[in-house]
Structures are given as structure tokens and as C-alpha cells.
C-alpha positions in Angstrom: 19.4 -18.1 -6.4 16.4 -17.6 -4.2 13.4 -16.0 -5.9 12.1 -12.9 -4.1 8.3 -12.8 -3.8 8.4 -9.0 -3.8 10.1 -9.0 -7.3 7.4 -11.2 -8.8 4.6 -9.2 -7.1 6.2 -5.9 -8.4 6.3 -7.3 -12.0 2.7 -8.5 -11.8 1.5 -5.2 -10.5 3.6 -3.2 -13.0 2.2 -5.1 -16.0 -0.8 -3.9 -17.9 -1.7 -7.4 -18.9 -0.5 -11.0 -18.4 3.2 -11.6 -17.7 4.6 -14.8 -19.2 6.5 -17.3 -17.2 9.4 -16.8 -19.6 9.5 -13.0 -18.9 9.6 -13.6 -15.1 12.4 -16.2 -15.6 14.5 -13.9 -17.7 14.1 -10.8 -15.6 14.8 -12.6 -12.3 17.3 -15.1 -13.6 15.5 -18.2 -12.2 13.9 -21.3 -13.5 10.2 -21.8 -14.4 9.9 -24.2 -11.5 11.1 -21.5 -9.1 8.5 -19.0 -10.5 5.7 -21.6 -10.3 6.6 -22.3 -6.7 6.4 -18.6 -5.7 3.1 -18.1 -7.7 1.6 -21.0 -5.7 2.9 -19.5 -2.4 1.3 -16.2 -3.2 -2.0 -17.8 -4.1 -1.9 -19.7 -0.7 -1.4 -16.3 1.0 -4.6 -15.0 -0.6 -3.4 -13.2 -3.8 -5.8 -13.8 -6.7 -3.5 -14.7 -9.6 -4.9 -15.9 -13.0 -2.8 -18.5 -14.8 -3.6 -18.9 -18.5 -1.7 -21.2 -20.9 0.3 -19.3 -23.5 -0.4 -16.0 -21.8 1.1 -16.3 -18.3 0.1 -14.8 -15.0 -2.1 -11.8 -14.0 -2.6 -10.4 -10.5 -6.3 -9.6 -10.1 -6.6 -9.0 -6.4 -4.3 -8.4 -3.4 -5.3 -9.2 0.2 -4.7 -6.6 2.9 -1.8 -8.4 4.4 1.4 -6.9 5.7 4.7 -8.7 4.9 8.1 -7.6 3.8 7.5 -8.9 0.2 4.1 -7.1 0.0 5.4 -3.8 1.2 8.6 -4.0 -0.9 6.5 -4.7 -4.0 4.7 -1.4 -3.5 7.8 0.8 -3.2 8.6 3.2 -6.0 11.3 5.0 -4.1 15.1 5.5 -4.5 16.1 5.3 -0.8 13.0 5.4 1.5 12.3 1.9 2.7 14.9 0.2 0.6 16.2 -1.3 3.8 13.1 -2.7 5.3 12.2 -4.6 8.5 8.8 -6.1 9.1 7.4 -7.6 12.3 4.0 -9.3 13.0 4.5 -7.9 16.5 7.0 -5.6 18.2 7.2 -3.3 21.1 7.6 0.0 19.2 8.7 0.6 15.7 10.4 3.9 16.8 12.5 2.0 19.3 13.4 -0.7 16.7 14.3 2.0 14.2 16.6 3.7 16.7 18.4 0.4 17.4 18.9 -0.2 13.7 20.2 3.4 13.2 22.7 2.9 16.1 23.8 -0.3 14.5 24.7 1.3 11.2 21.5 1.0 9.1 21.1 3.1 6.0 19.5 6.5 5.7 15.8 5.8 5.0 15.6 2.5 6.8 11.9 1.7 7.5 10.4 -0.5 10.2 6.8 -1.7 9.9 4.7 -3.8 12.4 1.3 -5.2 12.2 1.0 -4.8 16.0 2.8 -2.8 18.7 2.8 -3.7 22.4 4.4 -0.5 23.6 3.4 2.2 21.1 3.7 5.8 22.2 2.3 9.1 21.1 3.4 12.7 21.9 4.3 13.5 25.5 4.6 9.9 26.4 1.0 9.0 25.8 0.3 5.3 25.0 -0.8 4.7 21.4 -3.3 1.9 21.0 -1.8 -0.6 18.5 -3.9 -3.6 17.8 -3.2 -6.0 14.9 -4.8 -6.4 11.5 -6.3 -2.9 11.0 -3.7 -0.1 11.2 -0.3 1.0 10.0 2.6 1.3 12.4 5.8 2.4 10.7 9.0 4.4 11.4 11.6 5.8 9.1 15.1 6.4 10.3 17.0 9.2 8.8 20.7 10.3 9.0 20.5 13.9 7.9 23.6 16.1 7.2 22.2 19.3 8.7 22.0 21.0 12.1 19.6 19.6 14.8 17.6 22.9 14.9 16.2 22.0 11.4 14.9 18.6 12.4 11.5 19.7 13.8 10.4 20.7 10.3 10.6 17.0 9.3 7.4 16.3 11.3 5.6 18.7 8.9 7.2 17.1 5.9 5.8 13.7 7.0 2.4 15.2 7.8 2.2 16.6 4.2 3.3 13.3 2.8 0.7 11.2 4.7 -2.1 13.7 4.0 -1.4 13.5 0.2 -1.2 9.7 0.3 -4.5 9.3 2.2 -6.2 11.8 -0.2 -4.8 10.0 -3.3 -5.8 6.5 -2.2 -9.2 7.2 -0.6 -10.4 10.1 -2.8 -11.4 12.0 0.3 -9.5 15.2 1.1 -7.4 14.7 4.3 -6.7 17.5 6.6 -3.7 18.5 8.7 -4.4 19.8 12.2 -1.2 21.8 12.7 1.5 20.6 13.1 1.1 16.9 12.4 -2.3 15.3 13.1 -3.9 13.9 10.0 -7.7 14.0 9.9 -10.7 12.9 7.8 -14.0 14.7 8.2 -12.7 16.5 11.3 -11.5 13.3 13.2 -8.0 12.1 13.7 -6.8 9.1 11.7 -3.0 9.5 12.1 -0.4 10.6 14.7 3.2 11.3 14.0 6.0 11.1 16.6 9.5 12.5 15.7 12.5 11.7 17.9 16.1 12.7 17.5 19.5 11.7 18.9 21.9 14.5 18.4 24.9 16.6 19.7 24.7 20.3 19.7 25.9 20.6 16.0 25.4 17.0 14.8 22.5 14.6 14.3 23.2 11.0 14.9 19.7 10.0 13.7 16.1 11.1 13.5 13.2 8.6 13.6 9.7 9.6 12.5 6.9 7.2 13.6 3.6 7.1 11.9 0.4 5.5 13.1 -2.6 5.4 10.7 -6.0 4.0 11.5 -6.9 2.2 8.3 -9.4 -0.6 8.5 -10.7 -0.2 12.1 -14.4 -1.1 11.6 -16.1 0.9 14.3 -15.5 3.7 16.9 -15.8 1.0 19.6 -12.4 -0.2 18.6 -10.8 3.0 20.0 -10.3 3.7 23.7 -13.3 5.5 25.2 -11.3 8.7 26.0 -10.5 9.3 22.3 -13.6 7.8 20.7 -15.2 11.2 20.0 -12.2 12.5 18.0 -10.6 9.3 16.4 -11.7 7.5 13.3 -10.3 5.3 10.5 -10.3 5.4 6.7 -12.8 2.5 6.7 -15.2 4.2 9.1 -15.2 7.4 7.0 -15.4 5.8 3.6 -17.1 2.4 4.1 -14.2 0.8 2.2 -11.4 -1.5 3.1 -7.9 -0.4 2.1 -4.6 -2.2 1.3 -2.2 -1.0 4.0 0.9 -1.8 2.1 -0.3 0.4 -0.8 -0.8 3.3 1.6 2.7 2.7 3.1 4.2 2.7 -0.4 2.4 6.0 -1.3 3.4 7.7 2.0 7.0 6.8 1.5 7.0 7.9 -2.1 5.6 11.3 -1.1 8.0 11.6 1.8 11.1 10.9 -0.2 10.0 13.5 -2.8 9.2 16.1 -0.1 12.3 15.4 2.0 14.5 15.9 -1.1 12.7 19.2 -1.7 13.2 20.2 2.0 16.9 19.5 2.1 17.6 21.8 -1.0 17.0 24.9 1.2 16.6 23.4 4.6 13.3 25.0 5.1 9.7 24.6 4.0 9.6 27.5 1.5 9.0 25.1 -1.4 6.4 23.0 0.5 4.4 25.8 2.3 1.8 26.1 -0.4 1.2 22.4 -0.6 1.0 22.1 3.2 -1.4 25.0 3.5 -3.7 23.2 1.0 -4.3 20.5 3.7 -4.2 22.8 6.7 -7.6 22.5 8.4 -7.7 25.8 10.3 -6.4 28.1 7.5 -8.3 31.4 7.6 -10.4 30.0 10.5 -10.6 30.9 14.2 -8.3 28.9 16.5 -7.4 28.9 20.2 -3.7 28.8 21.0 -3.2 26.8 24.2 0.1 28.4 25.3 1.3 27.6 28.9 2.1 31.4 29.1 -1.5 32.2 28.4 -4.2 31.2 25.9 -5.4 33.4 23.1 -7.7 33.4 20.1 -6.9 34.4 16.6 -7.2 33.4 12.9 -4.7 30.9 11.4 -3.0 32.2 8.3 -0.9 29.2 7.3 2.7 28.3 8.0 5.9 30.1 7.3 9.1 28.6 5.9 10.1 27.3 9.3 6.8 25.5 10.0 5.6 28.0 12.5 1.9 28.7 12.4 1.0 32.3 11.6 -1.8 33.5 13.8 -3.5 36.9 13.5 -4.8 38.0 16.9 -8.0 39.9 17.5 -6.1 43.1 17.9 -4.5 42.7 14.5 -1.0 41.7 15.7 0.6 38.6 14.1 2.1 35.9 16.3 4.3 33.0 15.2 3.4 29.8 17.0 6.2 27.2 17.4 5.1 23.6 17.9 6.8 22.7 21.2 4.4 22.6 24.1 1.9 24.8 22.4 -1.4 23.3 21.2 -3.8 24.8 18.6 -7.4 23.7 18.2 -10.7 25.0 16.9 -12.7 27.2 19.1 -15.4 24.6 19.6 -13.4 21.3 19.7 -10.6 19.3 18.4 -10.4 21.0 15.0 
């Protein structure tokens, strides 16, 4: 039986102290030699593992590497990411996830890449995707509800990522409605949701997430977005483990998704979402192709629409579509 590195990593992380070689052998059903070989492989990859006679092994430090075993060892989910594909380089994780979904992959299949060569943002914009610093991941879903409900999943993911970033960095993330994640007023994450459906049936939905994590300076971003883009490292001065952030985001998404499907609306998530909403009770400009207008954002309703109170006191519900909302004096 082949010893899975992710199982050993998970056990080492889960332990409060040393884990004996015997415990690892018994739990995984393998020999001490097999465990010893995997421990040495992990050390060679950069994991700091203490080995003490009569005590066993203890994981003291993990490098920021992305691999299937590292990501799997971070998962605390029932279904999100339990079918997992990892690539050092790919064209687009959204395209990969669509292919897997079409080929019969499970609900909750996740694709992660260290680098994308054809990443895309909203409205077909290119998404810069260099290696070694960011997260590029997509989850493929096979929901049993009508296509008209699927747009709310973008907000479910935005809430999930905002909470994961806040938990791991200790800095409160913000959501620029509907789905940009920000730190200190600059964008760190974009989310792209795509669906393949008939009129009354969803074949699959894929939600792509790109998070700037360890980009070291603004010069790493294209000039046209440099003023409004940032990374967790730039804002906090710290390096982060990307696999840990992936695990946290998927854990939150699974929990929030299961909440969403109970009523097929955001009624039970509205309050949590509004806690992260940047513009709540602030002046915003609604860039509607039918005509711009200013107002005050009052939060979202149960369908994910932004409630905006106009200057004349009337309330308008803004649907994501082609409408953009920003602060009166800039991006937020």
C-alpha cells in the first residue's frame, strides 16, 4: 500500500505534540520503513520535522509550497476539494474544472494551479497569473436547483474568502459588492463564476478564485491596476502559507454553501456578508448603462441585490449583471 504524504502531514498537523512512528504505522496500515521514507521526502521538500527517539515526529514549520499532498492535508471539509487536481502550470483552472465536470467529476471537485497562462477575469479581461505568489483555484459544483439561483453563489464565495483572509491574516477584509475582496481598500481577490445550464437544469457551475498572497511589491502588478491591487504580504508585511488559505476558504465555502441551499437564498448569510461589505451606509456611485446615479448602500437583500437609497429617498435594488458600484472618489 502506497503511503500518502497528505495523510502523514494531516496527522502531524493535527497532533498537539509528537506523533510516534508506531501511531503513524497503525493509523495508515504501513510499515515503519514506509513512514520513514515519506518523512525524509517531506524534509527534502522543505518541511521542518523534528525526529526524537522514543517520542516520534513533530512538524515545526511548513514551507509555502503548493502540491496535492500539502493542500489535501489542510482540508477539513466533507465534500469541497475531496476530489482535487493540482498543476504547477495550466491554462485556466476554470477551463480545467469545466472539463472535469463534463467528464463526470464529483460535486465539489477543486482545481488548483501555481501558475496560469490564460487566466481570465470578469468580462473577458486577462488575469495576471505568475507562479510562486498567488492562489488560482476553481471549484466545480453540480447543484440541484434552477439556474436563476446560481448568481448568488458568487456572493457565497466572496463571503467565504473574506472570512478566510480575515481569520488567517488578522486584518479585516472587505467585500466590494458583489465579489471583489479587498484589504485596506485595495483589491486582493477576484472571483469569476461561470455556468453551463439548460433553461431549468444546471449541468455545472464553476467558481474561480484568484488571491494575491505573497506578491512582494506593487511593481509585480500590471501598471493599469497597480493603484488598486495589493497582496496579503504587501499589506501585512508577512508571508502566508497558500495551502492553509485554500483550506480555510474551502471550509468556509462548504459551510456557507450548505446554509445557502437550505432556502436557496442568502437570508441566513446576509448579516455575515454585510459585516464585510465595504460600502455599507456609505455613499456609492452606481454605474448603470441606463444612467449613473448616487446613493447610500444599505446592504444586500436575500437575493444578493445591493439595496441603494437614492438622494430623493427612493430605494433601488441593484442586480450585479453589467452594473458596477464604486465609492464616489475611487475604486471603493
